C-alpha positions as CSV (number, residue, x, y, z in Angstrom):
1,M,-38.6,190.6,209.4
2,F,-40.2,190.2,206.0
3,A,-43.5,188.9,204.6
4,S,-45.0,187.9,201.3
5,P,-46.9,190.8,199.7
6,S,-49.4,188.7,197.9
7,Q,-49.8,185.5,195.8
8,I,-51.2,187.5,192.9
9,I,-49.3,190.0,190.8
10,F,-52.4,191.3,188.9
11,T,-55.6,190.2,187.3
12,V,-56.3,190.3,183.5
13,F,-59.8,189.8,182.2
14,G,-60.7,188.1,185.5
15,I,-57.7,185.7,185.4
16,D,-55.3,186.0,188.3
17,I,-51.6,186.0,187.4
18,Y,-49.5,184.5,190.2
19,Y,-46.0,185.3,191.4
20,Y,-45.4,181.5,191.7
21,G,-46.0,180.9,188.0
22,L,-43.9,183.9,187.0
23,I,-41.0,182.9,189.2
24,M,-41.1,179.3,187.9
25,A,-41.1,180.6,184.3
26,V,-38.1,182.8,185.0
27,A,-36.3,179.9,186.9
28,I,-36.8,177.6,183.9
29,A,-35.6,180.1,181.4
30,I,-32.5,180.9,183.3
31,S,-31.8,177.2,184.0
32,I,-32.0,176.4,180.2
33,F,-29.7,179.3,179.4
34,A,-27.1,178.2,182.0
35,A,-27.3,174.5,180.9
36,D,-26.9,175.4,177.3
37,L,-23.8,177.5,178.0
38,A,-22.3,174.7,180.0
39,G,-23.2,172.2,177.3
40,V,-21.3,174.1,174.6
41,K,-18.3,175.1,176.8
42,Y,-17.7,172.0,178.9
43,F,-19.5,169.0,177.3
44,N,-18.9,169.5,173.6
45,L,-22.6,169.6,172.8
46,K,-24.1,171.6,170.0
47,K,-25.6,175.0,170.8
48,D,-29.3,174.9,171.7
49,T,-29.1,171.3,172.9
50,A,-30.5,172.3,176.2
51,V,-33.2,174.3,174.5
52,D,-34.2,171.3,172.5
53,L,-34.0,169.1,175.6
54,A,-36.0,171.5,177.7
55,P,-39.6,170.5,176.6
56,Y,-38.8,166.9,177.5
57,I,-37.6,167.8,181.0
58,I,-40.3,170.5,181.6
59,I,-43.3,168.4,180.6
60,L,-42.3,165.1,182.3
61,G,-40.7,167.1,185.2
62,L,-43.9,169.0,185.8
63,I,-46.0,165.8,185.6
64,G,-43.6,164.0,188.0
65,A,-43.5,167.0,190.4
66,R,-47.3,167.3,190.6
67,L,-48.1,163.6,190.8
68,Y,-45.4,163.1,193.5
69,Y,-46.8,166.0,195.5
70,C,-50.4,164.8,195.2
71,V,-49.4,161.3,196.2
72,M,-47.8,162.7,199.4
73,D,-51.0,164.4,200.3
74,Y,-53.4,161.9,198.7
75,S,-56.1,162.2,201.4
76,F,-56.7,165.8,200.3
77,Y,-56.6,165.1,196.5
78,L,-58.9,162.1,196.8
79,R,-61.5,164.5,198.3
80,F,-60.8,167.3,195.8
81,P,-59.5,165.6,192.6
82,T,-60.0,168.7,190.5
83,E,-57.2,170.4,192.5
84,I,-54.7,168.0,191.0
85,L,-54.7,170.2,187.9
86,A,-54.6,173.4,189.9
87,F,-50.9,174.2,189.3
88,R,-51.5,177.8,190.0
89,H,-52.2,177.0,193.6
90,G,-48.7,175.7,194.1
91,G,-47.7,172.2,195.1
92,L,-44.7,170.8,193.2
93,S,-42.2,168.3,194.5
94,I,-38.6,168.6,193.5
95,H,-38.0,164.9,194.0
96,G,-40.9,164.2,191.6
97,A,-39.5,166.7,189.2
98,I,-36.1,165.1,189.2
99,I,-37.6,161.7,188.5
100,G,-39.8,163.0,185.7
101,G,-37.0,165.1,184.3
102,F,-34.7,162.1,184.2
103,F,-37.1,160.2,182.1
104,G,-37.4,163.2,179.8
105,I,-33.6,163.2,179.4
106,L,-33.5,159.5,178.9
107,L,-36.1,159.8,176.1
108,Y,-34.2,162.6,174.4
109,A,-30.9,160.8,174.7
110,K,-32.3,157.7,173.0
111,R,-34.0,159.7,170.2
112,H,-30.9,161.8,169.4
113,N,-28.2,159.3,170.2
114,I,-26.4,161.5,172.8
115,P,-24.8,160.0,175.9
116,L,-27.2,160.0,178.8
117,K,-24.6,160.9,181.4
118,K,-23.4,163.9,179.4
119,L,-26.9,165.2,179.1
120,C,-27.6,164.7,182.9
121,D,-24.4,166.5,183.8
122,M,-25.3,169.4,181.6
123,S,-28.8,169.5,183.0
124,V,-27.8,169.6,186.7
125,I,-25.9,172.8,186.1
126,G,-29.1,174.5,185.1
127,L,-31.3,172.6,187.6
128,S,-29.3,173.8,190.6
129,L,-29.5,177.4,189.5
130,G,-33.1,177.1,188.6
131,Q,-33.9,175.6,192.0
132,A,-32.2,178.6,193.8
133,I,-34.5,181.0,191.9
134,G,-37.7,178.8,191.9
135,R,-37.7,178.5,195.7
136,W,-38.8,182.1,195.9
137,G,-42.2,181.0,194.5
138,N,-42.7,179.4,198.0
139,F,-42.2,182.9,199.5
140,F,-45.1,184.4,197.6
141,N,-47.3,181.4,198.3
142,S,-46.4,181.6,202.1
143,E,-45.4,178.0,202.1
144,A,-42.3,175.9,202.8
145,Y,-41.5,177.8,206.0
146,G,-39.9,176.5,209.1
147,S,-40.5,176.4,212.8
148,P,-41.3,179.5,214.8
149,T,-38.4,181.9,215.4
150,N,-37.7,185.5,216.5
151,L,-34.5,185.9,214.5
152,P,-33.9,189.2,212.7
153,W,-34.6,187.5,209.3
154,K,-37.9,185.9,210.6
155,L,-40.7,185.4,208.1
156,Y,-44.2,186.6,208.9
157,I,-46.9,184.1,207.9
158,A,-50.5,185.2,207.8
159,P,-53.0,183.2,209.9
160,Q,-54.7,181.5,207.0
161,Y,-51.3,180.0,205.9
162,R,-50.2,178.7,209.3
163,Q,-50.0,175.1,210.2
164,I,-52.8,174.3,212.8
165,P,-50.4,173.6,215.7
166,F,-48.8,177.0,215.2
167,L,-51.8,179.3,214.7
168,D,-50.7,181.4,217.7
169,N,-47.2,182.0,216.2
170,E,-46.6,184.8,213.7
171,Y,-42.9,184.5,212.8
172,F,-41.2,181.5,211.3
173,H,-37.8,180.4,209.8
174,P,-37.7,181.2,206.1
175,A,-36.9,177.6,205.1
176,F,-37.4,178.4,201.4
177,L,-34.6,181.0,201.7
178,Y,-32.2,178.6,203.4
179,E,-32.7,176.1,200.6
180,S,-32.4,178.8,197.9
181,I,-29.0,179.8,199.4
182,L,-27.9,176.2,199.6
183,D,-29.0,175.6,196.0
184,L,-26.9,178.5,194.9
185,F,-24.0,177.2,196.8
186,I,-24.4,173.8,195.1
187,F,-24.5,175.5,191.7
188,C,-21.2,177.3,192.5
189,I,-19.6,174.0,193.5
190,L,-20.7,172.3,190.3
191,L,-19.4,175.2,188.3
192,Y,-16.0,175.0,190.2
193,L,-15.7,171.3,189.4
194,L,-16.3,172.0,185.7
195,K,-13.9,175.0,185.4
196,T,-11.1,173.2,187.3
197,A,-11.7,170.0,185.3
198,K,-11.8,168.1,188.6
199,N,-14.8,166.1,187.5
200,K,-13.7,164.4,184.3
201,R,-15.9,161.4,184.1
202,D,-19.4,161.6,182.6
203,G,-22.0,161.1,185.3
204,N,-19.9,162.3,188.2
205,L,-21.4,165.8,188.2
206,T,-24.9,164.5,188.4
207,L,-24.1,162.2,191.3
208,V,-22.3,165.0,193.2
209,Y,-25.4,167.2,192.6
210,L,-27.7,164.4,194.0
211,I,-25.5,164.0,197.1
212,L,-25.1,167.7,197.8
213,Y,-28.8,168.5,197.2
214,S,-29.9,165.6,199.4
215,I,-27.7,166.9,202.2
216,A,-29.1,170.4,201.8
217,R,-32.7,169.0,201.8
218,I,-32.1,167.1,205.0
219,I,-30.8,170.2,206.7
220,V,-33.9,172.2,205.5
221,E,-36.3,169.5,206.4
222,S,-35.1,169.5,210.0
223,I,-36.5,173.0,210.2
224,R,-39.7,172.7,208.1
225,I,-43.0,171.9,209.8
226,D,-45.2,171.1,206.8
227,S,-44.4,167.5,206.2
228,V,-47.6,165.4,205.6
229,R,-46.1,162.0,205.4
230,Y,-43.5,160.2,207.5
231,I,-41.5,157.0,206.9
232,L,-39.7,155.4,209.9
233,G,-40.4,158.6,211.9
234,L,-38.7,160.8,209.3
235,P,-40.4,163.2,206.8
236,V,-40.7,161.6,203.4
237,A,-38.3,164.1,201.9
238,T,-35.7,163.3,204.5
239,F,-36.1,159.6,204.0
240,I,-35.9,159.8,200.2
241,S,-32.8,162.1,200.5
242,I,-31.0,159.6,202.7
243,C,-31.8,156.9,200.1
244,I,-30.5,159.1,197.3
245,I,-27.3,159.8,199.1
246,F,-26.6,156.2,199.8
247,T,-27.4,155.2,196.2
248,A,-25.5,158.1,194.6
249,V,-22.3,157.4,196.7
250,L,-22.4,153.8,195.5
251,L,-22.9,154.8,191.9
252,L,-20.1,157.4,192.2
253,I,-17.7,154.8,193.4
254,K,-18.8,152.3,190.7
255,N,-18.6,155.0,188.0
256,N,-15.0,155.9,188.9
257,I,-13.9,152.3,189.3
258,S,-15.4,151.2,186.0
259,Q,-13.7,154.2,184.2
260,T,-10.3,153.4,185.9
261,E,-10.4,149.8,184.8
262,R,-10.9,150.6,181.1
């Protein structure tokens, strides 16, 4: 059994410093470093390309992640609109981040005349590793947990963070941990594909990432109990993940067929 020690690391001049923000900063820094190494070694990109690209992805990714999250829980944010800017309170959606980050990559690719697919492939290497680290921010925020359990690795959730139907339960599945492990596994698969040169066509790596992450998200969503919106009886994240898998598989087939015909 384990439990979050606190949301706040320390307070400086009356300003609270949150674990969530620190972990996200570390995750972003490591993801940029990993992407840049991959860009130089496997994609013939100049050193620091990922560093130059990072502000585009970070800014648009954060905007996309926050807006997506707020839309999913729009009833709350319509009542408390100032909370939209309260990033320190948590509340970022990876699907929104991916959408926003993609537009950041697209903008950078056009400005610097670099192939979009190549930049996307480089970016997902860092993204998958960054996600594995960033998920631990949910641990300190006591969020993104799963259904009640009594397994040895159960997660204690304080009463104030429990979902209303589960106020009498103390221990839950650490869904954030499951996703963190799956993200790390995805990173290893992508790295394997790069090192073995089994993914030669630009764009394939990105599509493989989207498929694998969507499968991982469906698995985790089957355990989580904090979904606020449903489509056709499925949590929004599950529905979106299914759509992504279907689309990515079609694009993967198209990408390989088009390359073969050339």
